N, C-alpha and C positions, 0 to 999 in steps of 0.2 A: 759720763766720766766717773760718777760714783760707783756704778756697777763694774766698770773696768778696774777701778782701784780695789774693789772688793774681791774681784777675781784674782788679781795679782797677789793679794795678801791673804788669800783664803786659807793657806796652809798654817798661818800663825796669827791672823787677826780675825776676830769674830765680833759681830754685832750682838749686844746683849738683848736677849729675847724678853720683851716686856720689862717687868721689874726684876727678872732673873730668878724669881722664886717659884713661879707657878706657870702652868700651861693651861690656858682657858680651853673649855670644851670646844671641839671642832678645830683647834689649832694644832700645829706641830712646830717643833724647834727645828728650823732648817739647817742644812749642813754648814752654812756660813754664819750661823747664830750659835749662841751658847747660853746656858743658865749661869747662875753665880758659880764661882770656882769650887766652893765646897760641894755644890750639887753636881757640877760637871765631873769632879773627881769621883763622886759616888757612882754616877752613871758609868764612868770609865772602868771602875772596879767591877761593876756588874758585867761589863763586856769581858773582862778578864775571867771571871767565874764561868761565863757562858762558853768561852772557847777552850778553857783549860782541859777539861776532861777529854774532849776529842783530840785536841792538839797533842796532848801527851800520850794518848792511846796509840796513835800511829807508830811513834818510835818504840813504844813498849812492845807492840806486836812484831815489828820488823827488826828489833834489836839495835836501833839507832840510839845514840846518846840523847837522853831526854832534855838536858839543859842546853845542849847545842841546838836542838830543834826549836826550843823555846826562844833562844837568842835570835836565830834567823827569822823566826816568826815575827818578833817585835821589830827587827830591822826591816823586814819585808813590808810590814804594815806602814812604817814611816815612809818607805820608798813609794808605796802605792799612793799614799796621801799627797806626796809631793808631785808625782807624775800626773795624777788626776786633778791637780791644782785645788785640792780640798773640796771637790764637787761631789765625790762619791764616798760616803761614809762606809768603811769596810774594814774588817780585820782579816788578815791573811794567816790562816792556821794550817795545820798539816792536812793534806788532802788524802781522804780515804781511798781515792782512785789509785794511789801508788802502792797500796798494800799487796794487791795480787801480783804485779810484776816484781816487786821487791822480794816477796816471799818465793816466787818461782825462780828468781835469780840468786837466791841466797848462796848457792854453791859457788858462784863466781867470786864471792868476797865483797866486802864493803866498798872497796875502791871502785870496782866495776859497777856496783849498784848506784853509787854516786854519779858515775859517768852517765848512766841512764837518766838520772834526774836532771843533770845538766843538759842533755840532749832534748828532753821534753821542754825545759825552760826556754832554750834557744828557739825551738820550733814554735812555741806559744808566742814568744816575742815577735817572731816573723809574721805570724798571723795578725798580731796586733798592728804591726806596721802596714800590712796590706789593708786592714780595715780602716786605719787612720788615713791612709792615702786615698782610699776609695770613697770615704765619707759615709754618712749614715745610710746611703742607698743600699749598701751591702747588708746592713742590719735590718732595714725595712724589708728587703727582698727575702732574706733567709729566715728572719725571725719576726714575722707578723704577730699580732697579739694572741692569736689562737695557738701559735707555736710556743711563744715565750710563757704564756700562762700555763700551758701543759708542762713545760720543763720545770718551771718554778714549783708547781704543785707536786710533780712526781719526785723532785729532789727532797721535798719535805716529807711526803708520805712514804717514800722509800725507806726512810729512817724509822717509821712507826714500829716495826718489829723489834728494833734495837731498844726503843723506849719501853715497849711492853715487856720485853725480856728482863730489862733492869728492874722494872716495877714488880714483876712476879718474883724476882729473886728475894726481895724483902718487902712484901706488900704493906706491912704496917708502917715501916719507915717511909716508904714511898707515899702512902696515903697521908701521913702527917705532913710531909714535904709539900705535896700537891695542895692540900687544904690550906696550909700556911700561905703558899703563893697566891692562891685564888682570893683568900680573905684579905691579905695585905694589899694586893693589886686593886681590888674592888673597893675596899673600905678604908685603906690607909690614907691618912691626910698628907697632902703636899709631897715632899720628897720621899717619905716612907712608901707611898703608893707607887712611886716610880721605881723603887728598888725592891719590888715584890719578889723577883726571882732570887736575888742575892739574899734577902732576909729569909726566904723559904728554905734555901740551901743551908744557911746557918742553923735555922731551927731544926731542920731534918738531921743535920750532922750532930747537933747537941743531943737530940733524942736518941740517935743511934749510939752515941758514946755512952749515954746513961744506961741504956738497955743492953749493952754488950753487942751492938751491931757493927762495930768496927773490926776489920780483919786484924788478928793479932800480929801476923807477920808484917803488915803494913805499919802498925803502931811501933813494932820493934825497929823497922827500917827508919821510921821518923826519929826515934830516940837515938839511933846510931849515926844519923846523917850529920855532916859538917854544916856549920852555918854559912861558910863562905868557901867557894872553890871556882876554879876556872873551867869553863865549858871545854869539852874535848873536841879539837879540830882535826879533820881528816881531809886528805886530798883525793880527787877522783882519778880514775883510769877509765879508758874507753875500750869496750869490747862490743863488736858489731851485734852479736847475738843478744846481748843485754839491752843495747840501744833499741833494737827492733822490738824487743819485748815490751819496752816502756813507752814507745812513741804513741800507741793508741790512747794513752792517758790524755793526750792533747785534746781529743774530742770532748772528753768529759770536762776538762778545764775551760774550754771555750764555752760550752753550754752553761757551766756554773757561773762564769764571769759575766756573760751577757745576760743570763737570767737574773743575776744579782743587780746589775745596772737597771734592768727593766723593773725589778721589784722596788728598788729605791725610788725610781722615777714615779712609779704608781703611788708609793707612800707619801712622797713629797709634792706631787703634782707638778714636777718639772720634767721637761724633755731632756734626757741625758744621752740620746743616741750618738751625739757627736763625740762623747767621751768614752764610748765602748772600746775603741781602738787603744786609747790610753790605758784603760783598765787591763786589757789583755797584755799590752806591752809591759805594764808594771808587774803583773803577776808572773809573766815570763822572766823578767829580770830578777824578781825575788826568788823564784824557783831555781834559776841558774846560780844565783849567789849562795843559796842554801846548799845546792849540790857541790859547789866548789869548796865550801867550808865544812861540810859533814852533816848537814841537817836534812830533814825530809822535805819534799816538794810542798809548795803552798797553793792555796786557793782561797777565794773569797768565802767567808764562813756563813753558812745558813743559820747557825745558832745565834749569830749576832743580829741577823735580820729579825729573828723572833724577839730579841730584846728591844730593838727599835720599834717593832710593831706594838709591843706591850707598853712601852714608855712614851711613845710618840716624840722621842728626842733623837734627831738624826744629826746632831752636831758632830763635826769632825774633831772638835776639841776633845770630846770624850774618847775618841779613838787614839789621839796623840797620848792621852793619859794611859790608855791600855797598852799602847806600843812601848812607852817608856817603862811601864810597870813590868812588862814581859822581859825587857832587856835587863832590868835590875834584878829580877827574880831568877834570871838565868844563871846568875853568879851565886845563887843560894841553893845548894842541894837540899837543905833543910826544908825550904818552902815547897820544892817539888815533891818531897816525901810527904809533907803535910797534905798537899792536894790529893795525893794517891790514897790518903786515908778516907776520903769521901766515899762512902759505900754505894753499891749499885742502887739500892733503894732510893737514895737521895737523887742520884742522877736520873733514875726512872721517873720520879715525880716531877722533876724540872723539865726533862726532855719531852714528856707527854704533852706539856703545854707548848714548848718552843717549836717542836717539829710540826705540831698541828697548826700553829700560826703561820708557818711557812706554806703549808698546803693551802690554807685559806687565802694567802696573798696571791697565789696563782689564780684562784677563782675570782679574786678582786680584779686582776688584770683583764680577765674575760668580761666581767660586768662593766667596767669603766670604758672598755673599747667596744661595747655592744656587739660582742662576737655572736654571730647568728648560728645557733646549733640546730636550726632546721635545715641548714646547708649540709648535705651528706658528706662533703669533703671535710668540713670542720668537725663534724660529729664523729666520723669514723677514725680519723687520724688521732684526734685527741683521746678517744676511747681506748684505742690500741696502745698509745704511749703511756697512758695512766696505768693500765693494767700491767704493762711490762715493768713499769717503775715500782708500783705498789707491790706487785708479786715478786719483785726482784728476779726477773728472768735472767738466768745466768747460763751463758753458752761459751764454749771454748772454740776459738778460731785458730787453728794451728796450735801454737804453744801459749796463746794469749787468752786469758779468761776475762770476759767482760760481763758486768752485772747489769741490774735493771736500769740504773740511771743512764748508763752508756747506751744500752739497746733502745730504751724509750726515747732518749734524745736523738740518737742516730736515726731511728725509725721515723720520727716525725719530721726531722730536718730533711730527710731524703724523700719521704712519701708525700709530704704536703705540696711542694712545688710540682711534682710529677702529676699528682691527682688534680691539682688546681688547673694545670695546663690542659690536661685531658678533658676536664669538665668544661673549660672555656672553649675548646675546639668543638666539643659536642653541642654546645649551645647554639640554637638556630640564629641566623643573622636577623637583624631588625626587619620586620615586615614578613618574614617567612613563617610558614605555619609550624606549629609545634608547641610544646609546653613551655611556659615561662618559668 
């Protein structure tokens, strides 16, 4: 009964972890637990910092309104937490998978682009309903540990060139940021140690400001931005060519969402396969809502997995703080402009850690599931998927360009069951002669 009550109230009621002030070695703060509210707010703000750069980068590249995307990002996160009943800590930020189709369809206009986003959201929600109705058998069959570990790893490591590129743009600023993050995370007492990434970003920003490392045009934009303003809302229109261009994004979103659920399960020690359908449905609804209102499509955010891995705090209370903060900040163009003053070097120092942590989580899934890499099926499909993801294999099919995450995910999702079945058929029957 206590567990049932906790499940029903998980969206808004949390058990205090220990004394609420510290996390003992070997322990984690579970999704249905929280630290003291000041510490929870601090962790939530760190999630905001982790998602901000990438979430705002997508609308910047595609020409979508930044504050509108931020608004629906916060609303989508709240929706995700409600639909998953507080069992899966996640922030829904802008999906990079939408950049290619939105860029390719720019000539069709913003309304048609939003129609493509709505179509992707509806398709993803349908996949979620299928998974939800079929149960975890679908997840177990399609996403065994060797597959999920590879997808989680390649999602993180695929981003490595982005982190390195940002680092190389301002190496001194990046080195100061990275050093601050490492020292604060390892040596910082109590809450300070849990906020290593946030503290490192602030230190890196201050250093860049003092040494002239902030872009002058961004500083000028900050100075001119209004403190308060309403996000710009737009309505979608539907063109078949744009919809067909956008639909392959569903494959990436499925892989990212299921990979996120698996990663959280590995980090918290809880089986969350039964909530995978809810996660897909929630992201589908969030993406649909964003498309209807003028924002970019959403996905579960790898950056925030890195924050959880670094802090060992998986409380959904922190994500409610992040969601509420995003909604509030969506009404402040001044704050959006402030975030854009964060230089590449600071982002490079922070993401060098965060993206690496995601890659290591994939390896952790393999280790905890005792994946046998002497098995040629496991070995070859994981190897090919990782190289496709890390090398960012990019190929165009018709008018659709797919990158390394998509090809690595598609490749292992398709190749693994086929090769596994072929290997099983080739295996001699019990008692027959042949190799074991």
